[in-house]
N, CA, C and O atoms as a printed pandas DataFrame, in Angstrom:
     atom_number atom_name residue_name chain_id  residue_number  x_coord  y_coord  z_coord
0              1         N          UNK        A               1   72.431  -68.384   66.863
1              2        CA          UNK        A               1   73.352  -69.152   66.046
2              3         C          UNK        A               1   73.948  -70.260   66.903
3              4         O          UNK        A               1   74.454  -70.010   67.997
4              5         N          UNK        A               2   73.882  -71.473   66.400
5              6        CA          UNK        A               2   74.408  -72.602   67.167
6              7         C          UNK        A               2   75.919  -72.660   67.082
7              8         O          UNK        A               2   76.530  -72.047   66.207
8              9         N          UNK        A               3   76.514  -73.404   68.000
9             10        CA          UNK        A               3   77.974  -73.555   67.995
10            11         C          UNK        A               3   78.442  -74.224   66.707
11            12         O          UNK        A               3   79.498  -73.881   66.176
12            13         N          UNK        A               4   77.651  -75.186   66.198
13            14        CA          UNK        A               4   78.039  -75.890   64.976
14            15         C          UNK        A               4   78.112  -74.931   63.790
15            16         O          UNK        A               4   78.963  -75.090   62.915
16            17         N          UNK        A               5   77.236  -73.950   63.758
17            18        CA          UNK        A               5   77.244  -72.990   62.664
18            19         C          UNK        A               5   78.542  -72.197   62.643
19            20         O          UNK        A               5   79.052  -71.868   61.572
20            21         N          UNK        A               6   79.070  -71.893   63.798
21            22        CA          UNK        A               6   80.319  -71.150   63.865
22            23         C          UNK        A               6   81.499  -71.923   63.298
23            24         O          UNK        A               6   82.499  -71.318   62.911
24            25         N          UNK        A               7   81.407  -73.220   63.241
25            26        CA          UNK        A               7   82.522  -74.048   62.803
26            27         C          UNK        A               7   82.237  -74.768   61.491
27            28         O          UNK        A               7   82.934  -75.730   61.168
28            29         N          UNK        A               8   81.239  -74.338   60.723
29            30        CA          UNK        A               8   80.905  -75.014   59.479
30            31         C          UNK        A               8   82.094  -75.127   58.534
31            32         O          UNK        A               8   82.188  -76.094   57.778
32            33         N          UNK        A               9   82.999  -74.162   58.563
33            34        CA          UNK        A               9   84.133  -74.186   57.652
34            35         C          UNK        A               9   85.069  -75.345   57.936
35            36         O          UNK        A               9   85.896  -75.676   57.085
36            37         N          UNK        A              10   84.971  -75.983   59.110
37            38        CA          UNK        A              10   85.835  -77.113   59.440
38            39         C          UNK        A              10   85.304  -78.429   58.888
39            40         O          UNK        A              10   86.050  -79.402   58.785
40            41         N          UNK        A              11   84.024  -78.468   58.531
41            42        CA          UNK        A              11   83.417  -79.712   58.097
42            43         C          UNK        A              11   83.753  -79.958   56.639
43            44         O          UNK        A              11   83.515  -79.109   55.779
44            45         N          UNK        A              12   84.307  -81.128   56.376
45            46        CA          UNK        A              12   84.730  -81.469   55.025
46            47         C          UNK        A              12   83.993  -82.734   54.610
47            48         O          UNK        A              12   84.002  -83.729   55.335
48            49         N          UNK        A              13   83.371  -82.695   53.472
49            50        CA          UNK        A              13   82.689  -83.872   52.950
50            51         C          UNK        A              13   83.714  -84.741   52.239
51            52         O          UNK        A              13   84.340  -84.302   51.275
52            53         N          UNK        A              14   83.887  -85.965   52.707
53            54        CA          UNK        A              14   84.867  -86.870   52.124
54            55         C          UNK        A              14   84.122  -88.001   51.430
55            56         O          UNK        A              14   83.347  -88.722   52.059
56            57         N          UNK        A              15   84.359  -88.150   50.139
57            58        CA          UNK        A              15   83.667  -89.155   49.355
58            59         C          UNK        A              15   84.463  -90.446   49.290
59            60         O          UNK        A              15   83.918  -91.490   48.933
60            61         N          UNK        A              16   85.756  -90.390   49.634
61            62        CA          UNK        A              16   86.583  -91.587   49.599
62            63         C          UNK        A              16   86.615  -92.226   50.982
63            64         O          UNK        A              16   86.207  -91.614   51.968
64            65         N          UNK        A              17   87.094  -93.433   51.042
65            66        CA          UNK        A              17   87.146  -94.165   52.302
66            67         C          UNK        A              17   88.188  -93.554   53.237
67            68         O          UNK        A              17   89.127  -92.910   52.768
68            69         N          UNK        A              18   88.042  -93.745   54.555
69            70        CA          UNK        A              18   89.056  -93.253   55.490
70            71         C          UNK        A              18   90.440  -93.832   55.211
71            72         O          UNK        A              18   91.446  -93.149   55.404
72            73         N          UNK        A              19   90.501  -95.096   54.756
73            74        CA          UNK        A              19   91.785  -95.719   54.454
74            75         C          UNK        A              19   92.476  -94.980   53.308
75            76         O          UNK        A              19   93.673  -94.703   53.376
76            77         N          UNK        A              20   91.722  -94.663   52.259
77            78        CA          UNK        A              20   92.301  -93.955   51.115
78            79         C          UNK        A              20   92.732  -92.549   51.502
79            80         O          UNK        A              20   93.774  -92.070   51.054
80            81         N          UNK        A              21   91.933  -91.887   52.333
81            82        CA          UNK        A              21   92.280  -90.543   52.775
82            83         C          UNK        A              21   93.571  -90.552   53.582
83            84         O          UNK        A              21   94.455  -89.727   53.350
84            85         N          UNK        A              22   93.686  -91.485   54.534
85            86        CA          UNK        A              22   94.883  -91.569   55.357
86            87         C          UNK        A              22   96.103  -91.902   54.503
87            88         O          UNK        A              22   97.178  -91.339   54.712
88            89         N          UNK        A              23   95.946  -92.813   53.543
89            90        CA          UNK        A              23   97.044  -93.162   52.653
90            91         C          UNK        A              23   97.507  -91.933   51.865
91            92         O          UNK        A              23   98.707  -91.686   51.739
92            93         N          UNK        A              24   96.548  -91.163   51.335
93            94        CA          UNK        A              24   96.870  -89.961   50.564
94            95         C          UNK        A              24   97.608  -88.945   51.416
95            96         O          UNK        A              24   98.600  -88.363   50.978
96            97         N          UNK        A              25   97.125  -88.730   52.636
97            98        CA          UNK        A              25   97.766  -87.781   53.545
98            99         C          UNK        A              25   99.201  -88.218   53.830
99           100         O          UNK        A              25  100.121  -87.402   53.780
100          101         N          UNK        A              26   99.396  -89.513   54.130
101          102        CA          UNK        A              26  100.737  -90.013   54.444
102          103         C          UNK        A              26  101.661  -89.891   53.237
103          104         O          UNK        A              26  102.821  -89.510   53.389
104          105         N          UNK        A              27  101.165  -90.208   52.037
105          106        CA          UNK        A              27  101.988  -90.113   50.844
106          107         C          UNK        A              27  102.436  -88.670   50.617
107          108         O          UNK        A              27  103.606  -88.423   50.323
108          109         N          UNK        A              28  101.514  -87.718   50.751
109          110        CA          UNK        A              28  101.857  -86.308   50.552
110          111         C          UNK        A              28  102.835  -85.841   51.619
111          112         O          UNK        A              28  103.789  -85.123   51.320
112          113         N          UNK        A              29  102.602  -86.245   52.851
113          114        CA          UNK        A              29  103.482  -85.843   53.952
114          115         C          UNK        A              29  104.889  -86.390   53.730
115          116         O          UNK        A              29  105.873  -85.665   53.876
116          117         N          UNK        A              30  104.980  -87.673   53.377
117          118        CA          UNK        A              30  106.288  -88.291   53.180
118          119         C          UNK        A              30  107.030  -87.684   51.992
119          120         O          UNK        A              30  108.242  -87.479   52.064
120          121         N          UNK        A              31  106.317  -87.393   50.895
121          122        CA          UNK        A              31  106.995  -86.827   49.732
122          123         C          UNK        A              31  107.483  -85.417   50.018
123          124         O          UNK        A              31  108.540  -85.023   49.525
124          125         N          UNK        A              32  106.741  -84.651   50.800
125          126        CA          UNK        A              32  107.177  -83.305   51.158
126          127         C          UNK        A              32  108.401  -83.371   52.063
127          128         O          UNK        A              32  109.335  -82.583   51.913
128          129         N          UNK        A              33  108.394  -84.315   53.002
129          130        CA          UNK        A              33  109.532  -84.443   53.910
130          131         C          UNK        A              33  110.782  -84.902   53.171
131          132         O          UNK        A              33  111.880  -84.430   53.465
132          133         N          UNK        A              34  110.631  -85.809   52.222
133          134        CA          UNK        A              34  111.782  -86.305   51.481
134          135         C          UNK        A              34  112.318  -85.253   50.516
135          136         O          UNK        A              34  113.515  -85.227   50.228
136          137         N          UNK        A              35  111.440  -84.386   50.017
137          138        CA          UNK        A              35  111.867  -83.378   49.052
138          139         C          UNK        A              35  112.793  -82.360   49.687
139          140         O          UNK        A              35  113.744  -81.900   49.055
140          141         N          UNK        A              36  112.525  -82.012   50.906
141          142        CA          UNK        A              36  113.384  -81.009   51.550
142          143         C          UNK        A              36  113.585  -81.384   53.012
143          144         O          UNK        A              36  112.714  -81.150   53.850
144          145         N          UNK        A              37  114.708  -81.952   53.300
145          146        CA          UNK        A              37  115.030  -82.322   54.675
146          147         C          UNK        A              37  115.391  -81.055   55.443
147          148         O          UNK        A              37  116.410  -80.418   55.177
148          149         N          UNK        A              38  114.538  -80.704   56.397
149          150        CA          UNK        A              38  114.732  -79.496   57.180
150          151         C          UNK        A              38  114.960  -79.857   58.628
151          152         O          UNK        A              38  114.319  -80.763   59.160
152          153         N          UNK        A              39  115.847  -79.170   59.245
153          154        CA          UNK        A              39  115.987  -79.372   60.680
154          155         C          UNK        A              39  115.235  -78.252   61.385
155          156         O          UNK        A              39  115.202  -77.116   60.912
156          157         N          UNK        A              40  114.640  -78.581   62.504
157          158        CA          UNK        A              40  113.906  -77.589   63.280
158          159         C          UNK        A              40  114.866  -76.837   64.182
159          160         O          UNK        A              40  115.721  -77.432   64.838
160          161         N          UNK        A              41  114.717  -75.563   64.205
161          162        CA          UNK        A              41  115.499  -74.736   65.114
162          163         C          UNK        A              41  114.849  -74.766   66.490
163          164         O          UNK        A              41  113.654  -75.042   66.597
164          165         N          UNK        A              42  115.595  -74.494   67.522
165          166        CA          UNK        A              42  115.084  -74.525   68.895
166          167         C          UNK        A              42  113.902  -73.589   69.079
167          168         O          UNK        A              42  112.984  -73.892   69.842
168          169         N          UNK        A              43  113.915  -72.449   68.384
169          170        CA          UNK        A              43  112.817  -71.493   68.542
170          171         C          UNK        A              43  111.493  -72.025   67.987
171          172         O          UNK        A              43  110.423  -71.544   68.358
172          173         N          UNK        A              44  111.571  -73.016   67.100
173          174        CA          UNK        A              44  110.352  -73.566   66.488
174          175         C          UNK        A              44  109.612  -74.530   67.410
175          176         O          UNK        A              44  108.419  -74.767   67.224
176          177         N          UNK        A              45  110.286  -75.073   68.374
177          178        CA          UNK        A              45  109.665  -76.095   69.215
178          179         C          UNK        A              45  109.466  -75.631   70.658
179          180         O          UNK        A              45  109.235  -76.449   71.549
180          181         N          UNK        A              46  109.554  -74.332   70.887
181          182        CA          UNK        A              46  109.268  -73.812   72.221
182          183         C          UNK        A              46  107.771  -73.615   72.347
183          184         O          UNK        A              46  107.099  -73.271   71.375
184          185         N          UNK        A              47  107.261  -73.827   73.517
185          186        CA          UNK        A              47  105.836  -73.635   73.728
186          187         C          UNK        A              47  105.476  -73.838   75.174
187          188         O          UNK        A              47  106.310  -73.705   76.070
188          189         N          UNK        A              48  104.233  -74.160   75.384
189          190        CA          UNK        A              48  103.730  -74.395   76.725
190          191         C          UNK        A              48  102.654  -75.468   76.646
191          192         O          UNK        A              48  102.137  -75.765   75.569
192          193         N          UNK        A              49  102.325  -76.042   77.785
193          194        CA          UNK        A              49  101.256  -77.028   77.842
194          195         C          UNK        A              49  100.057  -76.435   78.545
195          196         O          UNK        A              49  100.179  -75.797   79.591
196          197         N          UNK        A              50   98.878  -76.660   77.946
197          198        CA          UNK        A              50   97.643  -76.231   78.580
198          199         C          UNK        A              50   97.332  -77.153   79.746
199          200         O          UNK        A              50   97.760  -78.307   79.776
200          201         N          UNK        A              51   96.587  -76.632   80.696
201          202        CA          UNK        A              51   96.098  -77.455   81.799
202          203         C          UNK        A              51   94.849  -78.186   81.339
203          204         O          UNK        A              51   94.051  -77.654   80.567
204          205         N          UNK        A              52   94.692  -79.385   81.812
205          206        CA          UNK        A              52   93.491  -80.140   81.477
206          207         C          UNK        A              52   93.816  -81.588   81.221
207          208         O          UNK        A              52   94.977  -81.979   81.095
208          209         N          UNK        A              53   92.761  -82.377   81.148
209          210        CA          UNK        A              53   92.886  -83.800   80.876
210          211         C          UNK        A              53   92.104  -84.116   79.605
211          212         O          UNK        A              53   90.908  -83.831   79.542
212          213         N          UNK        A              54   92.744  -84.694   78.594
213          214        CA          UNK        A              54   92.023  -85.043   77.373
214          215         C          UNK        A              54   90.853  -85.978   77.666
215          216         O          UNK        A              54   90.942  -86.862   78.518
216          217         N          UNK        A              55   89.756  -85.763   76.944
217          218        CA          UNK        A              55   88.527  -86.535   77.164
218          219         C          UNK        A              55   88.368  -87.691   76.187
219          220         O          UNK        A              55   87.582  -88.604   76.441
220          221         N          UNK        A              56   89.097  -87.670   75.077
221          222        CA          UNK        A              56   88.945  -88.684   74.046
222          223         C          UNK        A              56   89.779  -89.919   74.326
223          224         O          UNK        A              56   90.254  -90.137   75.440
224          225         N          UNK        A              57   89.945  -90.724   73.280
225          226        CA          UNK        A              57   90.724  -91.957   73.431
226          227         C          UNK        A              57   91.437  -92.269   72.121
227          228         O          UNK        A              57   91.021  -91.823   71.051
228          229         N          UNK        A              58   92.499  -93.029   72.218
229          230        CA          UNK        A              58   93.233  -93.495   71.044
230          231         C          UNK        A              58   92.575  -94.777   70.551
231          232         O          UNK        A              58   92.338  -95.703   71.326
232          233         N          UNK        A              59   92.285  -94.821   69.258
233          234        CA          UNK        A              59   91.640  -95.996   68.666
234          235         C          UNK        A              59   92.372  -96.377   67.385
235          236         O          UNK        A              59   93.019  -95.530   66.769
236          237         N          UNK        A              60   92.276  -97.651   66.974
237          238        CA          UNK        A              60   92.844  -98.035   65.682
238          239         C          UNK        A              60   92.143  -97.269   64.562
239          240         O          UNK        A              60   90.914  -97.209   64.526
240          241         N          UNK        A              61   92.929  -96.677   63.639
241          242        CA          UNK        A              61   92.321  -95.905   62.550
242          243         C          UNK        A              61   93.269  -95.814   61.387
243          244         O          UNK        A              61   94.387  -95.341   61.593
244          245         N          UNK        A              62   92.942  -96.207   60.225
245          246        CA          UNK        A              62   91.769  -96.989   59.855
246          247         C          UNK        A              62   91.975  -98.475   60.070
247          248         O          UNK        A              62   91.037  -99.262   59.948
248          249         N          UNK        A              63   93.217  -98.863   60.394
249          250        CA          UNK        A              63   93.510 -100.267   60.682
250          251         C          UNK        A              63   94.218 -100.341   62.022
251          252         O          UNK        A              63   94.528  -99.313   62.624
252          253         N          UNK        A              64   94.469 -101.537   62.484
253          254        CA          UNK        A              64   95.115 -101.718   63.786
254          255         C          UNK        A              64   96.551 -101.195   63.801
255          256         O          UNK        A              64   97.098 -100.933   64.873
256          257         N          UNK        A              65   97.165 -101.040   62.632
257          258        CA          UNK        A              65   98.553 -100.571   62.597
258          259         C          UNK        A              65   98.668  -99.046   62.700
259          260         O          UNK        A              65   99.771  -98.528   62.876
260          261         N          UNK        A              66   97.569  -98.332   62.596
261          262        CA          UNK        A              66   97.549  -96.881   62.751
262          263         C          UNK        A              66   96.591  -96.522   63.875
263          264         O          UNK        A              66   95.704  -97.302   64.221
264          265         N          UNK        A              67   96.779  -95.323   64.447
265          266        CA          UNK        A              67   95.891  -94.883   65.512
266          267         C          UNK        A              67   95.425  -93.466   65.257
267          268         O          UNK        A              67   96.019  -92.717   64.482
268          269         N          UNK        A              68   94.342  -93.123   65.933
269          270        CA          UNK        A              68   93.849  -91.747   65.913
270          271         C          UNK        A              68   93.289  -91.435   67.287
271          272         O          UNK        A              68   92.769  -92.312   67.977
272          273         N          UNK        A              69   93.401  -90.181   67.670
273          274        CA          UNK        A              69   92.738  -89.691   68.876
274          275         C          UNK        A              69   91.337  -89.304   68.440
275          276         O          UNK        A              69   91.169  -88.529   67.499
276          277         N          UNK        A              70   90.317  -89.845   69.128
277          278        CA          UNK        A              70   88.925  -89.585   68.773
278          279         C          UNK        A              70   88.214  -89.009   69.980
279          280         O          UNK        A              70   88.339  -89.521   71.093
280          281         N          UNK        A              71   87.464  -87.939   69.751
281          282        CA          UNK        A              71   86.696  -87.304   70.808
282          283         C          UNK        A              71   85.398  -86.784   70.222
283          284         O          UNK        A              71   85.347  -86.414   69.049
284          285         N          UNK        A              72   84.359  -86.756   71.024
285          286        CA          UNK        A              72   83.041  -86.344   70.554
286          287         C          UNK        A              72   82.208  -87.559   70.206
287          288         O          UNK        A              72   82.722  -88.672   70.099
288          289         N          UNK        A              73   80.897  -87.330   70.026
289          290        CA          UNK        A              73   80.019  -88.475   69.781
290          291         C          UNK        A              73   78.971  -88.216   68.705
291          292         O          UNK        A              73   77.985  -88.949   68.635
292          293         N          UNK        A              74   79.149  -87.205   67.872
293          294        CA          UNK        A              74   78.178  -86.908   66.831
294          295         C          UNK        A              74   78.500  -87.734   65.592
295          296         O          UNK        A              74   79.530  -87.528   64.950
296          297         N          UNK        A              75   77.611  -88.675   65.257
297          298        CA          UNK        A              75   77.868  -89.536   64.099
298          299         C          UNK        A              75   77.500  -88.855   62.786
299          300         O          UNK        A              75   77.767  -89.400   61.715
300          301         N          UNK        A              76   76.893  -87.678   62.850
301          302        CA          UNK        A              76   76.488  -86.963   61.630
302          303         C          UNK        A              76   77.481  -85.896   61.196
303          304         O          UNK        A              76   77.414  -85.432   60.057
304          305         N          UNK        A              77   78.399  -85.494   62.068
305          306        CA          UNK        A              77   79.349  -84.436   61.734
306          307         C          UNK        A              77   80.730  -84.816   62.253
307          308         O          UNK        A              77   80.911  -85.084   63.440
308          309         N          UNK        A              78   81.699  -84.833   61.343
309          310        CA          UNK        A              78   83.049  -85.270   61.687
310          311         C          UNK        A              78   84.068  -84.241   61.205
311          312         O          UNK        A              78   83.926  -83.665   60.127
312          313         N          UNK        A              79   85.089  -84.022   62.014
313          314        CA          UNK        A              79   86.212  -83.160   61.650
314          315         C          UNK        A              79   87.475  -83.996   61.759
315          316         O          UNK        A              79   87.670  -84.706   62.745
316          317         N          UNK        A              80   88.343  -83.913   60.737
317          318        CA          UNK        A              80   89.640  -84.550   60.830
318          319         C          UNK        A              80   90.649  -83.443   61.104
319          320         O          UNK        A              80   90.824  -82.529   60.297
320          321         N          UNK        A              81   91.307  -83.537   62.247
321          322        CA          UNK        A              81   92.272  -82.526   62.664
322          323         C          UNK        A              81   93.674  -83.048   62.370
323          324         O          UNK        A              81   94.093  -84.064   62.924
324          325         N          UNK        A              82   94.390  -82.357   61.506
325          326        CA          UNK        A              82   95.752  -82.729   61.160
326          327         C          UNK        A              82   96.685  -81.894   62.032
327          328         O          UNK        A              82   96.561  -80.670   62.091
328          329         N          UNK        A              83   97.603  -82.552   62.695
329          330        CA          UNK        A              83   98.426  -81.876   63.701
330          331         C          UNK        A              83   99.647  -81.193   63.101
331          332         O          UNK        A              83   99.994  -81.373   61.934
332          333         N          UNK        A              84  100.274  -80.405   63.954
333          334        CA          UNK        A              84  101.503  -79.709   63.589
334          335         C          UNK        A              84  102.700  -80.580   63.964
335          336         O          UNK        A              84  102.557  -81.787   64.154
336          337         N          UNK        A              85  103.859  -79.977   64.067
337          338        CA          UNK        A              85  105.093  -80.693   64.359
338          339         C          UNK        A              85  105.058  -81.387   65.726
339          340         O          UNK        A              85  105.809  -82.339   65.940
340          341         N          UNK        A              86  104.221  -80.944   66.637
341          342        CA          UNK        A              86  104.163  -81.543   67.971
342          343         C          UNK        A              86  103.435  -82.881   67.982
343          344         O          UNK        A              86  103.598  -83.650   68.929
344          345         N          UNK        A              87  102.655  -83.176   66.984
345          346        CA          UNK        A              87  102.055  -84.500   66.853
346          347         C          UNK        A              87  100.727  -84.694   67.555
347          348         O          UNK        A              87  100.238  -83.831   68.284
348          349         N          UNK        A              88  100.164  -85.868   67.302
349          350        CA          UNK        A              88   98.823  -86.187   67.767
350          351         C          UNK        A              88   98.757  -86.491   69.260
351          352         O          UNK        A              88   97.680  -86.403   69.851
352          353         N          UNK        A              89   99.875  -86.846   69.883
353          354        CA          UNK        A              89   99.828  -87.188   71.307
354          355         C          UNK        A              89  100.188  -86.014   72.218
355          356         O          UNK        A              89  100.192  -86.169   73.439
356          357         N          UNK        A              90  100.489  -84.842   71.649
357          358        CA          UNK        A              90  100.763  -83.654   72.451
358          359         C          UNK        A              90   99.460  -83.205   73.108
359          360         O          UNK        A              90   98.436  -83.076   72.437
360          361         N          UNK        A              91   99.498  -82.970   74.407
361          362        CA          UNK        A              91   98.286  -82.680   75.160
362          363         C          UNK        A              91   97.521  -81.475   74.617
363          364         O          UNK        A              91   96.290  -81.488   74.611
364          365         N          UNK        A              92   98.219  -80.435   74.160
365          366        CA          UNK        A              92   97.519  -79.257   73.621
366          367         C          UNK        A              92   96.669  -79.623   72.412
367          368         O          UNK        A              92   95.543  -79.144   72.279
368          369         N          UNK        A              93   97.199  -80.472   71.525
369          370        CA          UNK        A              93   96.431  -80.880   70.351
370          371         C          UNK        A              93   95.215  -81.696   70.745
371          372         O          UNK        A              93   94.148  -81.546   70.149
372          373         N          UNK        A              94   95.361  -82.549   71.733
373          374        CA          UNK        A              94   94.211  -83.340   72.192
374          375         C          UNK        A              94   93.165  -82.458   72.868
375          376         O          UNK        A              94   91.965  -82.662   72.678
376          377         N          UNK        A              95   93.609  -81.484   73.651
377          378        CA          UNK        A              95   92.664  -80.566   74.292
378          379         C          UNK        A              95   91.966  -79.693   73.248
379          380         O          UNK        A              95   90.790  -79.364   73.403
380          381         N          UNK        A              96   92.678  -79.319   72.192
381          382        CA          UNK        A              96   92.066  -78.552   71.109
382          383         C          UNK        A              96   91.007  -79.397   70.395
383          384         O          UNK        A              96   89.932  -78.896   70.068
384          385         N          UNK        A              97   91.304  -80.663   70.155
385          386        CA          UNK        A              97   90.326  -81.569   69.546
386          387         C          UNK        A              97   89.092  -81.694   70.436
387          388         O          UNK        A              97   87.965  -81.674   69.940
388          389         N          UNK        A              98   89.297  -81.822   71.741
389          390        CA          UNK        A              98   88.176  -81.888   72.679
390          391         C          UNK        A              98   87.334  -80.625   72.607
391          392         O          UNK        A              98   86.105  -80.688   72.640
392          393         N          UNK        A              99   87.997  -79.478   72.508
393          394        CA          UNK        A              99   87.290  -78.199   72.430
394          395         C          UNK        A              99   86.432  -78.129   71.160
395          396         O          UNK        A              99   85.266  -77.738   71.223
396          397         N          UNK        A             100   87.001  -78.504   70.009
397          398        CA          UNK        A             100   86.231  -78.508   68.767
398          399         C          UNK        A             100   85.023  -79.429   68.886
399          400         O          UNK        A             100   83.915  -79.058   68.499
400          401         N          UNK        A             101   85.236  -80.626   69.420
401          402        CA          UNK        A             101   84.144  -81.590   69.542
402          403         C          UNK        A             101   83.017  -81.043   70.413
403          404         O          UNK        A             101   81.839  -81.190   70.087
404          405         N          UNK        A             102   83.383  -80.426   71.496
405          406        CA          UNK        A             102   82.391  -79.898   72.443
406          407         C          UNK        A             102   81.670  -78.677   71.864
407          408         O          UNK        A             102   80.440  -78.618   71.883
408          409         N          UNK        A             103   82.416  -77.721   71.361
409          410        CA          UNK        A             103   81.829  -76.454   70.912
410          411         C          UNK        A             103   81.062  -76.578   69.593
411          412         O          UNK        A             103   80.052  -75.903   69.396
412          413         N          UNK        A             104   81.537  -77.434   68.699
413          414        CA          UNK        A             104   80.894  -77.563   67.394
414          415         C          UNK        A             104   79.965  -78.774   67.313
415          416         O          UNK        A             104   79.324  -79.000   66.287
416          417         N          UNK        A             105   79.893  -79.547   68.391
417          418        CA          UNK        A             105   79.070  -80.751   68.422
418          419         C          UNK        A             105   79.418  -81.681   67.246
419          420         O          UNK        A             105   78.558  -82.048   66.446
420          421         N          UNK        A             106   80.699  -82.045   67.170
421          422        CA          UNK        A             106   81.189  -82.926   66.123
422          423         C          UNK        A             106   82.040  -84.024   66.765
423          424         O          UNK        A             106   82.421  -83.933   67.932
424          425         N          UNK        A             107   82.323  -85.042   65.991
425          426        CA          UNK        A             107   83.320  -86.030   66.378
426          427         C          UNK        A             107   84.614  -85.642   65.682
427          428         O          UNK        A             107   84.622  -85.386   64.477
428          429         N          UNK        A             108   85.700  -85.597   66.428
429          430        CA          UNK        A             108   86.986  -85.196   65.874
430          431         C          UNK        A             108   87.918  -86.402   65.829
431          432         O          UNK        A             108   88.105  -87.099   66.826
432          433         N          UNK        A             109   88.498  -86.632   64.651
433          434        CA          UNK        A             109   89.527  -87.642   64.458
434          435         C          UNK        A             109   90.841  -86.915   64.238
435          436         O          UNK        A             109   90.943  -86.042   63.377
436          437         N          UNK        A             110   91.852  -87.283   65.025
437          438        CA          UNK        A             110   93.181  -86.698   64.885
438          439         C          UNK        A             110   94.161  -87.854   64.690
439          440         O          UNK        A             110   94.633  -88.436   65.667
440          441         N          UNK        A             111   94.475  -88.195   63.422
441          442        CA          UNK        A             111   95.298  -89.380   63.151
442          443         C          UNK        A             111   96.769  -89.145   63.497
443          444         O          UNK        A             111   97.279  -88.025   63.456
444          445         N          UNK        A             112   97.424  -90.253   63.838
445          446        CA          UNK        A             112   98.865  -90.258   64.049
446          447         C          UNK        A             112   99.514  -90.383   62.679
447          448         O          UNK        A             112   99.519  -91.455   62.073
448          449         N          UNK        A             113  100.057  -89.280   62.203
449          450        CA          UNK        A             113  100.696  -89.311   60.878
450          451         C          UNK        A             113  102.145  -89.557   61.042
451          452         O          UNK        A             113  102.875  -89.622   60.053
């Protein structure tokens, strides 16, 4: 069994453009945040940082006004990784994206929402 087979559940077929997808994600995120303003408790933001150096790079996505962390080089299989409260520039999230790209042989896009 190949590594890609183990991660098939992560692959999502998107029929709309990346711009429309990002717009939809941002609209849903913003409406959820506006509906219930929550403050994070200190226990929610405790954690640790993994050791390592991210292998990907930040690129404009889908326009120059937005960015995404991109890692991997498979043009036939793509995963969009949506981050948690720590965001797209947190080293653990970037290292996780690198791991998915390497193990599943995919290109991973992690947009800055």
